[in-house]
N, C-alpha and C positions, 0 to 999 in steps of 0.2 A: 656627762656622768661617766666615770671610768668603771671598769669591771668590778674592782674591789668595793666601790661605793654601792653599786647596784645590787650586788650579791652578798651584802654583809649581814651581820647578826642583829642589826638594830631593831628590825620589826619584831623579831622574837623577843628580844630583851626588854621591850616596852610593854609586853603583855602583863596584865595584872597578876596572873598566877606566878610569873617569873619574878616580879617585884616582891611578892610574898616570900618566895624561896630565898632571895637575897637578904631580906629583912631578917628571916629566921637564921640565916647563915651568920650575920653579924651578931645576933644574939648569942649564938653558939661560940663565936670567937672570943667573947668576953674581953673587949678592948676599951670599954667605956671610960676607964680611969686613966687612959694613956693620952699623951700629948702630941706625938708625931707619928703619923700613919701614912703609909704608902698604899695607894690603890693601884696595883700593878695590872696593866692591861685594862685600863679604865673604860675604853670605848667612848661612848657618848655620855658617860657619867652616871649610869644607873646606880652603881655602888657609891660613887662620890656623893650623890644627892642624899642617899640614905645615911651616909656618915655625917653629913652636915646636919641632917635632921636629928640624929642621935646626940650630936655634940653642940647643938644650938645654944645651950645655956652654959657651956664651958668657955673658959677664957684661955688664950694663948695656945690654942690648938692649931696645928698645921697639918694639912693634907697635901701630899704629893700625888697628883693624878698623872700616871705615866701610860702612854700608848704610842704605838708605831704609826698611827694614822693622824696626819695633821687635820684632815677633815673632821674626824671624830672628836679630836680635842677642841677644835673651833666650835663645833656644835655644843659640846659640853660646857665650854666657857660661856657661850651666848645664853644657854638655858639657865645656867647657875647664876650668872651675874655677880652682883656684890653680895658678900656674906658678912654677917655681924659676928664679931668675936673670933671667927675662924679664918685663917689664911689658907687659900687654896692655890697651889702652884701647879700649873699644867706643864708637863715635860714631854717633849717629843723624843721618843727613844724606843728601840726594841727592848723587850724585857731582858734579853740576855746582856744588854749593855747597862743594866741597872747601876753598876758601880761608877759609871761615867757621869751620871746625872745626880745621884744621891751621894753627896760628899761626906756628910756626917752620919753617925749612927742614929737609928730611929727606934721607936718603941714597938711598932707593929707593921707588918706587911700583909695585906690581904690580896689574894689572887683568886678571882672568881671564875670558875668554869673554863679555865684556859690552860692549865698546866699540861694537859694531855697533848697540846700542840708542840711542846718544846722537845726537840730531839734529844738533847743532852741535859737531862734533868739533874744529874749529879753536879754538873758545872753550875747550873742555875742555883741549886740549893747552897753550894759553897759561897756563891756571891751574895745570896740573901743572908746567910749566916754572918758574913763579914760586915753587913750593914745593920745588924740587929744589936741592940743593947743586950747586956748579959741576961736580963729578965724579959727580953723582947719576945714577941709572939709572931709566928708565921701561921696564918690561917688560909687554907685553900679548900676549894671544893671542886668536884668534877662530876658530870653526868656521862662522861665517856671513859668508863673503866670496865674491866672484865667483871661482870656482875650487875651491870646497870639495867639489864633486861629481865624483869620478873618472868617466871614461867607462864603466867596468864597473859603475857603480852606477845608471846612468840607466834601464835597463830596469826595475829594481826600483821606483824612484821613480815612473816613468810608470804602471806597473801599480797601484801603491799609491794614487796620487792619483786616477786614473780610477775605480778601484773605490770609493773613498771618496765621490767626487762622485756616482756612480750610486746608492749606498746612501742618501745624504742625500735625493736626489730620490725614489727609489722607496719608501723606508720612512717618510719624514717629510714628503714633499712640499715640500722646501725647496731653494733654490738659493744657492750661494755668491755673494757680492757682490765681484767681482774688483777693484772700485775701492777697497775698504776694505783697504788694505795697511798692515801694521804696520811700524814702523821697521826691525826686524831683517830684513825682506824687501828693503829698499832697500840693496843690498850694494855695497861698494867692492871693487876688485881690489887685488892686492899693490902694484902701481905707484902707485895712488892713495893708499894708506896711506903709502908711502915719501915721496911728494910732500907730503902733509899734514904729516908730521913735519918735513921740511926747510923748508917754508914757515913753520912756527911755531917755528923756532929750535932744532931738534934735529939732531944728527948720528946716523946709524944705526951702532950697534955690530955688530949681527948680525941676520940674518933667516933664517928657515927654514920649510919646509913639511914636515909629517909626515903620512903616510898611516896612519890608525888603523882597524883592523877593529872595527866596532861590533856587538856581539851583539844578539839580538832584545830582550833586556831593556832595552837602551839606547833602541831605537826605541819600545818599548812605553811606557816611562816618559816619554820626551820627548813622546809623544802625549797626555799628561795635563798638559802645560805650556801655559798660556794663549796665549803668543805663538806657539807652534808651531801650535796649533789655529787661531788667528786668521790666521796666515800662509797655511795651506793651505786652510782653509774659512772665509774671512772672512764675517762676518755670521751665521754659524751659532751657536746657543747652545752654550756650552762643554761642557755635559754631553752633548749629542747629538754634538758634534764629537769628543769624547774616545772615546765608545762606538764611533762609526763608524770612526775611524782605527785603534783597537786591534783591532776585529773584522776590518777589511780587511787589516791588517798580518798577523795570524795566518793568514789564508787565503792571501795571496800568498807568505808565507814557506814555507808547506807546499807550495804548488804549485811554487815554484821550487827547493825542496829545498836551501836555502842555510843556511850556518852563521853568516855574518856579512856585513855590507855596509860597504864602506870609506867613510871621510870624511876630508877633508884639514883639518888644523889649521894656521893661519898663526901663527907666533910672531915677535915683534919685540922687540929691545932697542935703546934709544936713550938718548942723553945730551944735555944742553944744550950748544950750541956755545959754545966759550970765546971 
């Protein structure tokens, strides 16, 4: 198993509360009457499966499931198997190479909790716009934006981060390198996302923020995700970072006697300007 496979997002994305978030996101997107949909950054197929469920009675629907990981695509294809009425095409590609794999215009592109990773968001939005029909829909969400931490979550995060940094120093003699910042830690706020869309030829259909109570399982599994580890403990080996974050989490959770910690998800629906 390589590093990207061992420290990926899959365990978190399979949690029931996250499936509920994605189902609500597709409800928000309002794409049920459309025929061609791109699931951008599909991973192991969480959103793809929900799309198939929503479109199971529709005919002549095509879903393009795009991801940079061949392993994730293989897992998705194996788990999804044959589909009735719906054609699912799995495409191996970086999201920034969208225009290389999608030749014709599509009705909708959904991009779940990943846009924050893209360094050049303007370039990606231009490419997405070029592949959408005139009345097409881009729907994306993110839990990594400026404003994702409610005030009543800040004590938990402060204690968790400080405890983790102390453990790294005390138990391993290591210090995090604050200059090593991953892209997901460079966060935009809601207004900046709105401006990006407008500047790149979109009109905003709807935008919402939703407070989600995340259980300990969510924080535990996200602590095994490479970008989360590198964001909180930059420069620390992934195996050490995961162990320290998960141990510190359990301790703080018990000390604060909490059942969940909230996080805000930002959801946006936009269409090309006519």
